[in-house]
C-alpha positions, 0 to 999 in steps of 0.5 A: 499147508505145503511141506518144505519137501513139496517146495523143492522143485529141482534137486542138484546132482552134485552137492559139496560141503564145507562143514565148518564149526566143529571146534566152536561146537565143542567149545560151546559145550566145554568139550575138547575140540576133538569131540567136535570133530568126532561129532562132525564126522558122525554127522557126515555119515547121517547126512550122506544117508539122508541125501542118498534117500533123496537120490542125490548122485554126488556129495563131496565133503571137505574133511582136511585141507592141505593147510590144516597141517599147520594145526597143533600136531595133537589135533591133526593126529586126532583128526586122522584117528577119528576119520579112520575109526569112522571109515571102519565103522560107517563104510559097511553100512554105507556099502549096504545102502549102495554108496560109493566112496572116493578120496580126493587129495594127496593120499600118499602124504597121509599115515600108512594105516589111514591110506589102507583104510581109505583104499579099502573103502574105495575098493569095497564100494567101487561097483556101487551105483547109489550116491558117490561120496567123495571125501576131500582129505589132505585136499587143496584146490590150488594143489589139485590144479597144480597136480593136474598140470604136472600130469598133463606135462608129464604125459606130453600132451600138446598145448593145442590139445588142452581144453576145459574137458581135457583138463577136467579129466586130470583133476581129482574129480575126473568123472564127477560133474561140476558142483551144483550147490555148495553149502558152508556151515558155521557162518563163514563166507568163503571157499577156503581153497575148495573145489576152485575149478568145479564151483565156477558156476555153483550156487552157494548157500551159507548158514550160521548153523554149526556143522554138528547141529546141521539137521535134515531140516536145515538140508531141506531149507538149502534144497528149497533155496537152490530150487528157487534160483535160476541158473543161467551159466553166464547166459542172459 
């Protein structure tokens, strides 16, 4: 009998995740929403380790959007605390496995102590050559495009010099290839302002599995589905 891994014919280079369902996961168990976020952030680390073993080169995770500031203040600050704690706990282990950490988004709007943790993680892992884990925290796809335009204008680049390659170099993801596979959990079917430019020709995979319950087996199913698709990038 053919194993599911044997059915994976082609691995994506860059996988992006919209890890939805933390709150619902907690509510189903009679737990506070923050417990769901704690479980979700823990899941991020274990999944990154698994994908690193599979030799996936780039993984981007949507952790906190520019719109999430509208959530209750207690939940927002709880999210910050959870992320900070996991960075301090998980980055040393990821570093030993050769994972490089990057932040995507407006870091300057985050609490000072969280900025320090994120920048320290980036500095510590900057020379690693394994999987690159980009954490989109205080990130918005439209904001990213606006910020890129502002930088281009500020640098006085003539309009005739601007093309898609140059514009990509001014995005938060500069140096990272476009997304091959975007996975969203939690039975939601939308991008939610995530990597709008970088997912123009991505393959999408939606599942009703809540993020904290997303297993390595679920990941394998997504990879099998991806490997069975024919990517033509607009060609016939």
